[in-house]
N, C-alpha and C positions, 0 to 999 in steps of 0.2 A: 503331436498337436493335441491340446486339451479340448475336450468337448464342452460346448456351451451347456450350462445347466439351467434347468427351469427353476422357478421360484420354490417349488416343492422339493428340490434337491435331486430329482431324477434327470439323467442326461437326455438331451433332445434327440429323438429318432430322426435319421435322415429321411428326406421326402421320398416317397414311393411314386414311381411313374406307372400310371395305369394304361398308357398306350403301348402298342407292341413295337414301337420304334427302337426301344432300348435293346430288346432281344435281337432284333435284326441287325442293329448296328454292332452289337457285341460279337455276333457270329461272323459278319463279313469284314470287320475292321482290320483284324490282324492279317488274314490272308491277302486282302487287297493291298495293304501297305507293303507286305513282303514282295508281292509281284510287282507293284509299282516301283519299289526301290531297286529291284533287280533290273527292271526295264529302263529306269530313268537315269541311273548312274552313268552308263556309257554315253547316253545322249547328252547329259550335262557336261561330261568331260570333253566330248567332241565339240559341244557348243563353246566351252571356255577356250579350247585350242583355236577354234575358228575366230573367236573374239580377239584373242591375242594376235593372231596372224592379221586380222583385219585392221587392228590398231597400228601394227607395225607397217603394213602396206599404206595405210592412210598417212602416217607421219613421214615415211621415207619415199613414197612413190606418188600417191594420188595428190597430196597437198602441194608438193613442188610442181608436179605436172599441171595441176589446176592453176597455180599462180603463173606458171609460164604461159599457159593457154590464155589466161585472163590478160596478161601483159601483151601477148601477141594479138589478141582480139582488139585491145585498145589501140595498138599501133596500126593494125591493118584495117579496122572498121570504124572504131569510135572517133579517133582523131581525124581521119579523112572526112567522115560524115560531118563532124563538127566544123571542120574547115570549110567544106562545101556549103553547109548551112549558113555559117557566119559570114563568109566572104563572097558567096555567089548567090545563094537563094534569097537571103535577107536584103542585100542591096538591089537585086533584080525586082523583088516584090515591092520594095519601097519606090523604085522607079516606076513600075507599072501602076502602083497606087497613085503616085503623084501625077502621072500622065493621064490616068482615068479621071482624077479629080479635075485636072485642067481642061481636058477635052470633053467630059461628059457632065460632071456635077456642076461646075460653074456655069456652062451654057444652059443647063436645065433649070438651075435656080433663077438665073436671069430671065429666062423665058417664062417661068412660072410667076415671078414677081412682076415683071414689066408688061407681059402680054396677056397670059391666061387669067390672072387675077382681075385686072380691070375689065377684060371682056366678059368674064363670068358675072361680075357684079352688075355690069350694064345689062346683060341679058336677063339676069334675075329681076332687076328693077323693071325692065320692060314687060316681062311676063306677069309680074305682080300688078302693074298698072292695068294691063289688058284684062286680067282675071277679075280685078276689082270693079272696073267700070264697064266692061263690055260683056262679061260672061256670067257673073254671079246672079244678077236680077232675072234674065230670061230663063236660066237653068232652074232657079228656085220656083218660078211660076209654073214652068212645065212639069217639074217634079211634083208639085202640089196637086195639079189637076190630072196628071197622067199616072201617078203612082200612089200618093197618099190617100186620095178620096176613093179610088176603086178598092184599095187594100182594106180600108175601114169598112166599106160596104160588104166586101166578101167575108171579113171576119165576123161582122154582126149578124148577117142573114144566112150564112152558109156554114162556116167552120164551127160556130158555137153549137148549133143544133146537132150537127154530125158528131161533134165531140161528146155531147151529153149521151147520145145514143150508143156510141162506142164504149163509153164508161159503164153504162148499165149492162151491156153485153159482156164486158170484161169481168164485172163483179159476179155475174151468173156463171160464167165459165170458170172463174177461180173457185167458186163454191163446189162445183162439180169435180174439179180436179182435186180439191182438198178431201172430199169424200173418197175418191178413188185411191189417193195416196194413203189415207188412214187404213183402208181395208188391206191394201198391199203391204203396209207396214206391219199390221197384225199377223198376216200370213208369214212374212219374212222373219218376224220375231219367233214364231213357233218353229219354223224350219231351222233358224239359227240355234235355238235351244237344243233341238234334237241333234244337230251336227256337233254342238259343243260337248254334249255328254258322250256321244259316240267317239269323238276325238280324245276326250279325257280318259275314257275307259280303255280304248284300244291303243292309244299312242302315249299319252302323257304319263299315266300311272306305270306302264311297263318301263318307259324311259327313265322315270324317277327312281324306280326300284333298281334298274340296272346301274344308274349313276351312284345310288346310295350304297348298295350292297356289293357291287362288283368293281366299278371303275375307281371309286374313292379309295378303298383299301389297296387295290393294285397300284394306284397312283402314289399313295403314301409310301408303299414299299419301294417303288421305283425312285421316288424322291429321296428316300433314305439312302438307297444304294448309290444314286448319283452324287449325293452330298458326301458320302463316305469316299467314293472314288475320287472326287475332286480334292477332298481333304488329304487323302492318301497321296495323290499326285503332288500337291503342294508340299506336304511333309517330305516326300521322297526328293523333290527338287531342292529343298533347302539342305537336306542331308547330303545329296549329291554335290551341292555347292561346297559344303565343308570338306567333303572327301576330295573334290577336285582342287580346292585351295591347298589342302594338306599335301596332295601329290605334287602340285606345282612347287610348293615350298621345298619338298624333298628333292625334286629335280634341280631346283635352284641351288640348294645346299650342296648336292653332289657335284654340280658344275663348278661351284665356287671352290670346293676343297680338292677337286681332282684336276681342274684346268686353270681357273682364274688365280687361285693362291699360289700354286707352283709356278705359273707364268710370271706372276708379280715378284715372287721370291727370286726366280732366275733373272728377271730384269734388274731388280735392285742389287742382288748379291753377286751376280756373275757378269751380266752384260754391261751394267753401268761401270764397274771398275775396269773391265777389259776395254770398254770404249774410252774411258778417261786415259788409261795407259797408252792405248794406240794413239789417241789424240796428242798426248804429251810427248811420246817418244818417236812417233812417225809423222803424223799429219802436221803438227806444228812446225818441226824442223823443215819438212818439205815445203810448207807454206812460206817460212822465212827464207829458205833457199830460192824459192820461186820469186818472191818479192825482190831479193837481192839480185837475182839474174835479170829480172825485168828492169830494175834500176840501172844495172850495168849496161843492159841492151839499149835503154833509152839514152844514157850518156854517150854510148858509142855512136848511136844514130845521130845524136845532136852534133857530135864532133865531126862525123862524116858529112853532114849537111853543111856545117861551117867550112870544112875543107873544100867541098865542091863549090860553095859560093865564092870563096877567095880565089880558087883556081879559075873560075869563070870570069871574075873581075880582072885577074892578071892577063888572061887571054884577050879580053876586050881592050885593055890598055895597050897590049903589044900590037894588036891589029889596027886599032883606030886612034891611038894616042890618048893623052889625058883629056878628059872632058873639060870644055871651056867653062870659066866662071860665069855665072848668070849675072848680067848687068841689072842694076836696080832700075826700077821704073821711074821715068821722069815725072815728078809730081809738080803740079802747078803751084802748090803752096810752098813757101820758103821753109827751110829746115829750122830746127830750134835755134841753132847757132846764128843763122842769118836773120832771124825774126827781130822785130823792133823791140827794144827794151825800154823801161821807164827811165833809166839813168843815162841813156845814150841819146845823142841828137841825130845820129845817123840812122838810116833805114836800109833795107835790102836793095832799094832802087838807087840810092845816092851814094852808097859805099863803094870805094874804089875796088 
């Protein structure tokens, strides 16, 4: 890769890092990555094996079992509960609601509209008339001379002078308290300043020095180490994934060329021709012979059944004679030959 050149023609120098993180990272990066790779590769391969086994179990065992359990749950729980809710609970609730409406709501509404509302309006009108004409005027006169006049006299000749005196005393007390608070505040200010400098010198400055010169460098080093460890673990995990994938492909290739392909070749080249030959030379003639034997057997059974039926009929005729002919039913309507025609003047009743 060509270096970028400055305008004056000299190549640009790479940037220099002034922090110590570069040295620490360069020292611990390679060993940590080697150790992480050695430790992570078996874990990643075991993880891939478990993942493949888990997917196989999920597709072949857990998913069909879950579907069966879901169907069983629907059959045993959901459908009975839905049927109970739809055909038992809902009609019962509707019946109870209708019964409650008929027995409670309708009588209560009628009682409220026809009885309580007129009674309440009449009582309100009566109380309003009594309050307007019998209670308001005497109560107002008594309230004026028993409450308002004594309260005004008490406020003018007693509460006002007492209030002025209490206000003057309160102002004096507030001035005294202000002076006391000012002096106490000055004392507390001096004490606070002394405590502030003592705390700053004995606690804050040592803690600041410890943080700046000890904890911060150590924290940076630990942060670099942790970052490198995490990067090494991620790098090792990715490399272990590639190794595991390559190992899996190797196993798949070995299985294919040692088991699957020979089995396929044996099936196509050996078993299929042998099966066809056995089918054409043995199974198909046996099937044809079986069908012919079945056909002959069915014909023999049909002939035997016909012979038995004829023998039984001959025995019945020898024992009981020929069965009599069934007489036709006497119909009330005339037959076609005896019916009246358009070109004849005779009928069935007048014909000889």
